[in-house]
N, C-alpha and C positions, 0 to 999 in steps of 0.2 A: 806763461800759461794762464788759463782763465782763473777767475777768482769768484765764481758764483757758488752760492750755497755754503753751508758750514756743516760738513759731515766728517766724523771721525772714522778711521778705518783700522783694520788689523792687518799686519804684514802676513801674507799667506805662507811665507817661508819661515820667518823667524818668530812669528806670533807676537811681535812687539807693536805697540801702538804707533800709528802714523798721526802725528799731531801737527798743529801749526808751527811748532818749534822744530819739527823734524826736517831733515834735508835728504835729498836723493841725488844720485849721480845722473847726469844728463849730458847729451851732446847739444851744444848751443851754437848759434851764429848770430852776430849782430848786424851783419851786412851781407849783401849778395856778392858772389864771387866763386872762385875755385874751391876745391876741397880744403885749401889752406884756411878758409874762414871758419872751419869747424873746430871746436875745442871742447874738451871735457870740463864740466863745471859741477858745482853743487847748488841745487835750487830747492826751494820749498816744494813739497809735493803738490800736485794740482788739487783744487777743490771741486766738489761735485755739484752740478746743477740738478734740478729735480728729475730731468729725463735722462740722466747720465749714470754711468757706473764708473767706479775707480778700479783700475786693473793693476795688478802686480805683473809687470811685463816679463815674460819668459823668453820671447823672441819677437823680432820685428823684421819685416821684409823691406828690401830696398828695391824701388822701382824707378823707371825713367822719369816719372812725374816728380819724384822727390829730388832728382838731380836738377830738373828745370826750376823747381822752387829754390834750390840752393843758389843757382846761378842768376836767377831773376830773368832768364831768357826763355822765350821771347818776351820783350819788354811789356807787351800788352798784359801779361798775367799780373804785373805789379799793380795794376788798377784794382785787382781783387785781393791781393795778399800783402800790399805795402809798397809804397813808392820808393823809399830810400833803403828799406830793409824789411825783412819779414815781420809781420805783426806778432806771429808766434815764433819766438826764438828757438824753439825745440823742433827740429825736423822729424820726419817719419810719419807714415800713415798706417801701413799694414801692421797688424799687431796680433799676437796670440798670448793669452795669459790667464790668470785666475782672478776672479772678481773678489775684491776685499771690502767693498762698500757699494751701496746702491742709493740713488736719489729717491725722494719721497714718491715720485710718480712712476717709478719703474715697477713693472708687473711680471715681466718674462724671466727675470733672472734674480738670483740671490747670492749672497757671499759664499764663496767656495766653488761656484760654477766655473768650468773651464770653457773659454770662448775664443773666438777669433773674429776679426773684422777690421773696421776703420777707426783708428784712434786719432787723438789730437796732440801729436807730438810723441811718437812711440819710441824714439831713440832715448829712452830714459827708463829708470827703474819702475816708475809709475806713470800712467797716463789715464786720461778720462776718455770715454767714448759714449756716444749716444746709444740708447737701447735699440733704436731702429736701424743701427748700422753694425749689429753684432749677431752672431749665431753660435750655437754650441759647437765646440771643436769636434771634428770627426774622431771617432774612437780609435781608428786605425792610423791616425796621423800624429806625428810628434809635434811639439810646439813649433819647432823650426819649420817643419813642412806646412803646418797650418798658417804660420805667419807669411809664407810666400804665396798664399792663395788670393787674398781679397781683391786688390786693385786690378791685378793682371787677369785673373780668372773671370772676374765680373765683366771686364772689358771684352774678353773673348766670348763669353756666354751671350752677352747682349748684342755684340756685333754680329754673331752668327744667327741667333734666334730672333731677337726682337726686331733688329734692323735688317739683317740679311735674309731672314725668313727661309733658312736652309731647309731643304726637304731630302728625304731618303732617296738615294740614287743619284743625286746631283753631283756634278764635278765642281770641286771647290779648290781654289788656289789661295795659299796663305803665304804672303811675303813676310820676311822676318820670322820664319817658322822656328828658329832656334832661340829666340828671345823670350822675355818674360811672358808677354801676351801670347806669342806664337806657339810656345810649347803647350799651353792650355788649348789654344784654338785647334791645333792638330788633333789632340785627344778628343775634344768635344765634338768636332766635325765627324770623326770616325764613330764616336758613340751614337751620333744621330743618323748614321747610315750613309754618309757621303763618301765619295771617292776623292781622296785628299792628295793634293800635290803641294809640297812644301818647298819654299825658296830660301836658301841660306848660302853661306860661304863653304869652301872646301873642308875646313877642319870640323865643321858641325854637321856634315851630311849624315854620319852614322847616328848621331843623337836624334835627328829628325826621323830617320827610319825607325829607330827604336821606339819612338812615340806612336808609331802606327801609320805613318804616311805611306800611301800606296806608291807615290812617285816623289822624287826629289830633283830639284834643279839647282845646280851650282851657278849662282849669278856671276861669278868671276869668269865663267866660261860660256854660259848660254843666256839668252834673253828670253824670258817667259812669254814675251809678246810675239816672238817669231815662231815659225813652224805652223803645223796644222792644228795644234791643240787649242780648244776653246773651252771656257769655263762658265758655268751657270752663276757662280758667285766668287768674287775675289774679295778677300779680307786683306786690305793693304795696310800693313802695320809699319813696315820699315822703309827707309829711303824716301825718295820723293819722285816716283815715276810720273811722267806726264799723263794727263788725262787721255791723250791720244794713244799712248801705250796701253793703258788700262782697257780702253775701249777695243783695241785690236785683239786683246786676249779674251774678251767676253764673247759669249754667244749673242746673237742679234737682240735678244730680250733679257740678257743677263744683268746682274747687279754687282756694282763695285761699292764696297763700304770702306771709306777712307778713315782709318783710325788715327793716324799720326803723320808726321812728316819731319824727320830730323834734319833735313838739309835746307829748310827754308831760311829766310833772313832773320836777323836779330830782333826785328820789330814784330813780325807776324808769325814767324816759324812757318808751318805748313797751312796756316789758316787761309791764306789767299787762294791756295789750290783747292781747298775744301769749298770755299765760297764760289769759285768758278765752276766746280762740279755741280753744286746746287743750282746755279744759274743756267747751266747747260741742260740738266736732266729733263726739264719739261719739254724740250724741243727734240729729243731723240728717243728711240724705242728702248734703249738701255736705261737702267736706273743707276744714277750716280749720287751717292749720299754719304753722310757722316753722322756722328752722334756724340753726345757727351755721356759718359758712363754714369749711371745712377747707383749710388751707394745705398743699397736696400737689403734688409735682412732676409726678405723672401728669396732673393737670388742666392744669397750666401747659404741658405738652407737647401736650395736645389743643388748647389755644389757639394754640400756635405753628403747628400744622398749619393751622388755620383762617386765621390771619393770613397765612401764606405762600401760601395758596390764594386770597387776596383776598376771602374771605367776611366777615372782620372787620377793621376798620381803627380804630386808636385815634383818638379825637376829642379833640384838645388845643386848649383855648381860648387859654391863655396860658402862657408860660414865664417863670420868675423866676430870678435868680441866688441863690446861697446867702445872701448878705447881705440879700436881699429876702424871705426866708421870712416875717417878720412881715406884710409887705404882702400876700403871697400868701394868708396865712391870713385876713386881713381881707376879701380879695376873695371867698374861699370862703364865709366866714360871712355875707356880704351876700347870698348867693344869686344872684350874677350869672353864675357860671361856666356855660358851655355845654360840657358834657363834662368833660374832665379838666384839671388844672393840673400842670405839670412844673417841677421845680427842676433847673437845669443847673449843673454844676461844671466 
């Protein structure tokens, strides 16, 4: 973990000093691989840079991106995170906790504040996070619920609003509607006034209906691109449908936003499909695009308002202890999760 700045902190639970001699429990990995590379260890607590806060972690969310960083696949991501192994040995990004110390440049938060957002290694008792990647925790959400929000809900919000430009009354199709991003996308699209169709497998149909979807499609029985239904916006989260299938399901001037692609090759994942979509889009009436999620506090604050208004509720399938992170990762990899998984400390 990082070693910038020299700030003492106070443990929000035990009220005991966190010093350079202290240690904390953390999940670490020295190399890329399966969940077997994850192990519980004791490390010095992270030190705080000027624009960061130190958090006592109460819960951490598990998302598909963290699985990719554990495995190091697709291989292209290693260019940014470490060639032979992760530069930061502590995995985990989603976090909810209590601030125990702040950097000298931090102005929005102080010790004792309950926040959620993006941390730098959240599978640990303490983590650091940049001020501009945090927001106050919704008052009606538990720490476990709040920890399940950041990465997935930010992706859904930006995919629908900033990139997809969803409008009231539009017909929206969401693939992977029962997953981490999808469960938020269904609720957000409904809150924005869209008519929502969710695509998922048979065991997860009722979950997607309960989130507010107007229609559900069981992909094991039906193809969303067949039939007479056409959509103004498709948020393509799961699988790897061809561009021709996406275009068949769109209206003549509809938009397809490609969020991911779990069935791509080891080297590029779904990136090649996204690049082909961008290359084709200028030559057709339909808009085919993708994006990289921006981790910003302003959008976390938008989500806080929606959660406190009851328009969005985190859907948590299971919670695991810190020691059980490898088991949680295997559950995620198996594709069994309905919604999000939270790690509690």
